Every structure is written in C-alpha cells, then in structure tokens.
MARNU-631455 format. One record per residue (C-alpha): residue number from 1; x negated, y negated, z negated. Coordinates in pm, whole numbers, plus 50000, padded with zeros to 5 digits. Example, Ala and Ser with C-alpha at 12.3 -4.5 7.8 and 13.67 -1.06 7.14 Angstrom:
  pos   east  north     up
    1  48770  50450  49220
    2  48633  50106  49286
This chain:
  pos   east  north     up
    1  20096  90811  44118
    2  20153  90892  43797
    3  20481  91071  43691
    4  20658  90743  43543
    5  20584  90552  43915
    6  20712  90872  44075
    7  21057  90816  43894
    8  21088  90447  43910
    9  21047  90485  44289
   10  21347  90658  44282
   11  21575  90365  44195
   12  21573  90308  44548
   13  21617  89866  44620
   14  21350  89658  44448
   15  21088  89789  44212
   16  20828  89551  44136
   17  20544  89749  43982
   18  20346  89432  43764
   19  20336  89506  43441
   20  20291  89282  43129
   21  20227  89381  42742
   22  20507  89279  42546
   23  20505  89043  42299
   24  20676  89122  41956
   25  20957  89003  42059
   26  20955  88931  42396
   27  21255  88799  42596
   28  21421  88925  42901
   29  21616  88718  43109
   30  22002  88743  43059
   31  22162  89080  43175
   32  21866  89270  43203
   33  21810  89606  43013
   34  21553  89869  42966
   35  21579  90190  43143
   36  21488  90542  43122
   37  21594  90813  43354
   38  21821  91113  43256
   39  21756  91485  43386
   40  21971  91803  43331
   41  21813  92134  43276
   42  22053  92340  43451
   43  21909  92699  43207
   44  21935  92515  42849
   45  22173  92268  42960
   46  22008  91999  42785
   47  21911  91640  42894
   48  21557  91457  42834
   49  21372  91136  42975
   50  21025  91058  43080
   51  20809  90798  42899
   52  20408  90716  42926
   53  20239  90669  42607
   54  19913  90518  42575
   55  19662  90292  42648
   56  19695  90195  43015
   57  19347  90335  43140
   58  19452  90717  42984
   59  19831  90672  42979
   60  19986  91026  42896
   61  20388  91113  43086
   62  20613  91303  42815
   63  20900  91474  42927
   64  21147  91478  42584
   65  21453  91585  42505
   66  21762  91348  42390
   67  21864  91330  42067
   68  22148  91112  41983
   69  22144  91249  41576
   70  21762  91222  41628
   71  21567  90953  41352
   72  21322  90914  41525
   73  21072  90971  41825
   74  20778  91272  41835
   75  20578  91438  42075
   76  20332  91753  42043
   77  20006  91592  42104
   78  19744  91857  42023
   79  19568  91760  42336
   80  19637  91376  42308
   81  19349  91086  42337
   82  19446  90733  42334
   83  19234  90426  42213
   84  19496  90247  42141
   85  19662  90536  41909
   86  19666  90383  41538
   87  19816  90592  41229
   88  19988  90507  40991
   89  19911  90500  40595
   90  20090  90576  40320
   91  20246  90273  40148
   92  20229  90050  40480
   93  20544  89886  40562
   94  20563  90092  40861
   95  20578  90413  40658
   96  20807  90267  40458
   97  21042  90164  40762
   98  21063  90554  40838
   99  21323  90689  40589
  100  21209  90999  40422
  101  20843  90908  40454
  102  20572  91160  40300
  103  20160  91099  40238
  104  20024  91420  40417
  105  19649  91485  40418
  106  19367  91666  40689
  107  19130  91955  40675
  108  18977  91930  40961
  109  18847  91629  41218
  110  19054  91320  41199
  111  19217  91297  41518
  112  19554  91222  41647
  113  19784  91399  41442
  114  19524  91485  41210
  115  19423  91221  40933
  116  19428  91161  40563
  117  19593  90905  40323
  118  19857  90927  40617
  119  20197  90861  40616
  120  20433  91138  40734
  121  20763  91155  40845
  122  21025  91479  40932
  123  20998  91535  41282
  124  21309  91802  41371
  125  21353  92012  41694
  126  21750  92083  41686
  127  21721  92399  41901
  128  21434  92633  41738
  129  21540  92430  41345
  130  21181  92363  41339
  131  21128  92099  41027
  132  20793  91990  40988
  133  20657  91652  40812
  134  20460  91500  41074
  135  20184  91182  41114
  136  20355  90894  41165
  137  20144  90687  41461
  138  20174  90380  41699
  139  20071  90347  42037
  140  20172  90163  42350
  141  20439  90315  42567
  142  20529  90161  42891
  143  20907  90049  43000
  144  21119  89941  43313
  145  21378  89665  43288
  146  21669  89674  43506
  147  21938  89447  43616
  148  22178  89756  43518
  149  22144  89838  43942
  150  21772  89748  44028
  151  21462  89869  43819
  152  21267  89516  43809
  153  20940  89515  43610
  154  20660  89715  43384
  155  20598  89665  42999
  156  20329  89804  42782
  157  20534  89787  42446
  158  20251  89811  42165
  159  20290  89941  41801
  160  20548  90166  41908
  161  20610  90387  41617
  162  20600  90771  41701
  163  20544  91134  41541
  164  20240  91302  41639
  165  20324  91677  41632
  166  20174  92003  41620
  167  20230  92241  41913
  168  20467  92509  41713
  169  20728  92271  41744
  170  20780  92242  42075
  171  20952  92571  42103
  172  21314  92648  42262
  173  21254  92294  42424
  174  21391  92245  42753
  175  21143  92353  43067
  176  20759  92416  43057
  177  20674  92059  43027
  178  20898  91914  42758
  179  20698  91826  42502
  180  20829  91552  42289
  181  21211  91466  42172
  182  21377  91037  42159
  183  21581  91055  41850
  184  21878  90753  41895
  185  22021  90785  41579
  186  22103  90447  41354
  187  21774  90451  41228
  188  21482  90170  41253
  189  21240  90378  41417
  190  21483  90565  41683
  191  21392  90435  42065
  192  21663  90187  42080
  193  21609  90057  41744
  194  21235  89968  41837
  195  21332  89815  42180
  196  21587  89639  42145
  197  21346  89463  41822
  198  21099  89432  42088
  199  21302  89243  42346
  200  21480  89052  42085
  201  21828  89273  42211
  202  22156  89333  42007
  203  22190  89693  41907
  204  22353  89842  42223
  205  22273  90121  42412
  206  22454  90314  42710
  207  22434  90679  42847
  208  22510  90793  43193
  209  22482  91151  43101
  210  22470  91375  43485
  211  22648  91659  43533
  212  22312  91788  43725
  213  21961  91699  43845
  214  21999  91860  44194
  215  22149  91538  44340
  216  21972  91248  44110
  217  21927  91137  43758
  218  22131  90933  43484
  219  22071  90655  43303
  220  21944  90535  42927
  221  22015  90175  42927
  222  21939  89962  42619
  223  21995  89622  42504
  224  22399  89654  42703
  225  22523  89613  43031
  226  22584  89524  43330
  227  22598  89945  43406
  228  22620  89986  43818
  229  22681  90305  43977
  230  22629  90305  44314
  231  22769  90344  44581
  232  23013  90167  44372
  233  22956  89803  44322
  234  23181  89812  43981
  235  23017  89678  43658
  236  23106  89960  43459
  237  23066  89752  43117
  238  23370  89584  43214
  239  23556  89863  43215
  240  23492  89997  42906
  241  23763  90139  42622
  242  23667  90093  42280
  243  23726  90262  41971
  244  23573  90227  41614
  245  23218  90405  41490
  246  23240  90538  41151
  247  23021  90636  40891
  248  23014  90991  40720
  249  22872  90877  40390
  250  22700  91223  40324
  251  22383  91258  40592
  252  22397  91499  40845
  253  21994  91504  40853
  254  21831  91832  40806
  255  21606  91641  40484
  256  21812  91333  40309
  257  21844  91221  39970
  258  22150  91221  39766
  259  22346  90931  39869
  260  22253  90867  40183
  261  22494  90809  40482
  262  22455  90977  40797
  263  22267  90818  41071
  264  22487  91025  41374
  265  22753  90890  41559
  266  23118  90994  41427
  267  23428  90865  41529
  268  23810  90907  41427
  269  24011  91145  41630
  270  24397  91102  41562
  271  24537  91382  41753
  272  24443  91642  42056
  273  24739  91611  42340
  274  24738  91869  42671
  275  24971  91674  42917
  276  25120  91500  42684
  277  25206  91699  42393
  278  25032  91709  42087
  279  24833  92025  41921
  280  24978  92132  41589
  281  24661  92186  41382
  282  24598  92066  41032
  283  24538  91677  41083
  284  24278  91684  40753
  285  24047  91819  40911
  286  23966  91508  41124
  287  23899  91320  40823
  288  23597  91376  40564
  289  23572  91509  40265
  290  23426  91420  39908
  291  23095  91627  40089
  292  23118  91464  40380
  293  23295  91769  40566
  294  23511  91714  40875
  295  23560  91418  41079
  296  23434  91396  41522
  297  23063  91340  41604
  298  22933  91301  41932
  299  22637  91536  42016
  300  22401  91538  42326
  301  22237  91873  42184
  302  22592  92074  42192
  303  22647  92223  42551
  304  23008  92229  42470
  305  23236  92078  42254
  306  23269  92290  41941
  307  23635  92315  41726
  308  23691  92441  41399
  309  23900  92721  41435
  310  24198  92636  41334
  311  24174  92336  41609
  312  24043  92572  41896
  313  24340  92847  41862
  314  24621  92594  41908
  315  24422  92458  42185
  316  24340  92767  42390
  317  24736  92872  42316
  318  24833  92513  42431
  319  24642  92554  42769
  320  24692  92852  42868
  321  25035  92773  42803
  322  25029  92430  43044
  323  24833  92641  43291
  324  25092  92872  43343
  325  25359  92627  43380
  326  25140  92518  43710
  327  25045  92873  43802
  328  24718  92894  43744
  329  24639  93216  43696
  330  24452  93331  43347
  331  24155  93622  43377
  332  23970  93826  43156
  333  23747  93553  42968
  334  23385  93506  42997
  335  23181  93438  42665
  336  23096  93192  42407
  337  23511  93062  42642
  338  23835  93171  42525
  339  24037  93120  42841
  340  23904  93149  43184
  341  24113  93148  43503
  342  24129  93194  43885
  343  23920  92948  44024
  344  24113  92997  44324
  345  24472  92901  44174
  346  24342  92544  44065
  347  24356  92322  44333
  348  24044  92084  44374
  349  24048  91730  44293
  350  23810  91419  44287
  351  23798  91529  43929
  352  23730  91852  43949
  353  23970  92146  43921
  354  24410  92041  43868
  355  24430  92197  43533
  356  24609  92009  43241
  357  24494  91699  43125
  358  24356  91701  42782
  359  24358  91403  42486
  360  24185  91299  42223
  361  24351  90991  42072
  362  24125  90787  41933
  363  24181  90493  41654
  364  24321  90221  41857
  365  24567  90120  42022
  366  24679  90358  42325
  367  24317  90443  42287
  368  24270  90805  42512
  369  23927  90976  42561
  370  24056  91211  42870
  371  23915  91499  42962
  372  24002  91609  43393
  373  23900  91916  43517
  374  23563  91801  43573
  375  23503  91780  43213
  376  23730  92050  43085
  377  23636  92368  43265
  378  23342  92530  43350
  379  23238  92757  43658
  380  23156  93064  43472
  381  23106  93313  43755
  382  23222  93309  44103
  383  23622  93276  44118
  384  23614  93207  43767
  385  23667  92893  43592
  386  23661  92817  43180
  387  23809  92633  42934
  388  23501  92428  42812
  389  23527  92451  42427
  390  23331  92669  42190
  391  23500  92791  41861
  392  23263  92628  41536
  393  23432  92937  41300
  394  23602  92869  40993
  395  23357  92617  40782
  396  23157  92378  41036
  397  23028  92130  40885
  398  23155  91889  41128
  399  23543  91985  41255
  400  23494  91841  41583
  401  23152  91793  41809
  402  23218  91628  42135
  403  22914  91786  42340
  404  22719  91709  42621
  405  22951  91866  42957
  406  23236  91672  42814
  407  23030  91338  42794
  408  22903  91389  43158
  409  22982  91137  43474
  410  23120  90810  43261
  411  22920  90566  43082
  412  22927  90584  42715
  413  22842  90270  42527
  414  22728  90268  42137
  415  22780  89888  42009
  416  22566  89895  41639
  417  22653  89510  41591
  418  23016  89533  41655
  419  23006  89912  41513
  420  23184  90074  41838
  421  23204  90333  42062
  422  23279  90217  42397
  423  23329  90463  42727
  424  23461  90448  43032
  425  23699  90727  43285
  426  23554  90958  43486
  427  23345  90788  43726
  428  23451  91050  43979
  429  23720  90823  43989
  430  23575  90572  44133
  431  23367  90836  44365
  432  22974  90796  44237
  433  22883  90995  43921
  434  22612  90975  43696
  435  22378  91177  43917
  436  22310  90874  44154
  437  21915  90828  44227
  438  21772  91036  44482
  439  21471  91268  44411
  440  21162  91356  44586
C-alpha cells in the first residue's frame, strides 16, 4: 500500500479506491471538494501534507511543507523518475503563467530538473532562506475528493505544474522525509489555484490546522464547504465569520518586480482587546505605509504570532495585569516568551487554561478573532504556561504576523472570489478539534 493510500484509509467511513483521470476542467458533484491531510511536526512546529506525483506505474509519495505565502509547488527531485514528467520550455504559455520565470540550462545529461532551454522559476525554502531558480515542469498528481466528512474518489490530475528542485533546498525542512513545499498564495501555480482550475471550482480553500498529530490529522479543503469535524455533526462552513482580505501594494516575496503587489494574505486588524479592554499602541502600525511596511499577515510558517515591539510590550503588560486580577501567578519567563505563569493557578477549561481572552478586532461589524487559552498560551515546561506571542523587533516588515499556534483548531477559509477571510471560533467549543482522524 502506498503512503497516500495509507493516509486515505485513515479517513474512516467509506473510501472508494477507484481512480479517474481528471480532464481539464473536471466537474465534480455539488458539495464536493478536494482534500489533502495536514500533519504537525512537533519539533519544528511546522505543518506539512502528503501528495503523490508521477505516472500511475511509479507514483512517488512526497511530504511537503505547507506555506500560505509561497507562490508555487516544488520538491527535491534528484532521484525522481516519471515517464509522465515534462519540462516547461522557455517562452511557453505554462512558463508565462509562472511569475518571475527565467531561462536556465544544464551541463549534464538531461533528466527531471536538468534540461536546456528550460523555464526556471524561483523556489524558496522559508525556513533556511534558500532561494534558487529551478526547472518548471509538469506531471500527474493524485488527489482525493471529499464531501467534507468522508473521502470519496481518487483522481489523477495531469499537467500539474511544479518546480523540480535540487537537494540543497530541503535543508531545514521538518522531519527526515519532508522533501518539498506546497504554496497556497494567490498565484496561478499555487496548489489551490491549479486544483480549482482543473475541477472548475471557485477560488476558495480552507485549512483546519491540528495542534498535534499524535491524535489525528487536519485538513486542506479546496473548492469550498461543507466542512465537518467529527464527532460534531455541525457543518462548520455555516459558522464562518468573515472579514475582507486586503492587498499589500508592495510584494513581500523574496524575488519580485517593481510595482508587484503581494500575493500573501493580509487582513485589517483595527484593535487588540484583553478582556474587552483596548490595548493602547500606535494604530498607524496596523496600516501599510508607502513601502508596504505594516499591516497584519496570516502565516503557517511562523509558529507563534509575532508583533511589532510597540504592540508586543503593551500587550504583555496588559495581559499580565489582567492575569494578576484573576489570581494567576507570574513566574520566570521562558524564551522566546515574555510572560509566563504557574499553570496550577490557571484552571483548565474546555478551551484551555482559564486566562484573559484576547480579541483581534477586525474590519467588519463586531468581527473578533478571539483567542482562548488553548491558542494564547503555550506549555513551556512542567507547570509553566507562557503567553504565546513573540517580540518581532522595532522595525519588522509586517507589524503583526498571525502565526500557526493562534490558527490551530478552527476552520479558516480563504475566499479569493469574494476577497474574504472566514474563520470559526475554537472547535474545542464543539467538543472537537482539527486532530480528528485516527493515525495508524
């Protein structure tokens, strides 16, 4: 049994293992989406998925880092063999779809990742800051449809564009088996964009990010809801609260041309409140300046939300004060966190330690992204919990980067057609989570 088949059998109920070749586009039944699993690496605190690439006779399972801000899909392919793999030639339509493409050559025997007159795209490892131009190719990948609850059918998607990268780029990726990256930015060659185009979906995808893979897998849904998180029978797409996605007028990519806007995901945070009281800081930091500095970005790469020092310091001060009023005892800090507490003085609740609530007040009528203890606190060591925010310094590129820990155990949806960011409250309130399928 292949790695992908092993994963799909985990999604319990009924899974048909029939495979279909997806045409361009392939129309799926209503209320059906495409699903990929999410795992969390507990050491690196990064999230990754698994997909299969190559012709049906020799599919290769690939574990790949998930990066909301990355523009494309790449994987290390020095030993990759596939008869269905084709490189993209310089000047071709497929090459032109990939922004920032360049022509590259090869001095050795042609193979995947090494051909002359080849379209090259920039592949970037955000964990090691490794940036290199690599061959753009296309191959068949296998995907699985879902009704938001049960995995249904496998499909072979041909002509999927990916970058065939060299071995140096994988340094720093989580775990020994992670050999690639799936980008989810708003580009034509991101994972969700290509899948949506193939299956004639609207431009919409959602994540349910697990806090641990010890008890199950999370989800990437491409194509919209419904989204069910067993054992709850609630369709979480009906519980989404939304705020506009905004465009940073200056690109935040490692390589870009003058005048390019960012293809990462930004939202408007208007205020931050602790137990309903506003944290005082310079609100101009929440907007972009003429150079695209400032604002609030959503990231799956940053483990904990990072804040401009002028936001971080008053946030910590106000949180410590509110915690003290609740008789939560402060203890010595544990790096990289600035405020830590005796966990025995913070009673346990269904949503984590009973600590002051933190609200990100967003654009829209009474829209708040509420952080209960499970998302605001981190267990740093035995009997010590810390406020899970990090000081980003006095001159960060982005004032607030909303990180992975604060995104866990809720459904977050990116609707690019409507330009909206949707989110549920903590799934712990429904007695479920994003770690909701059994592991083998």
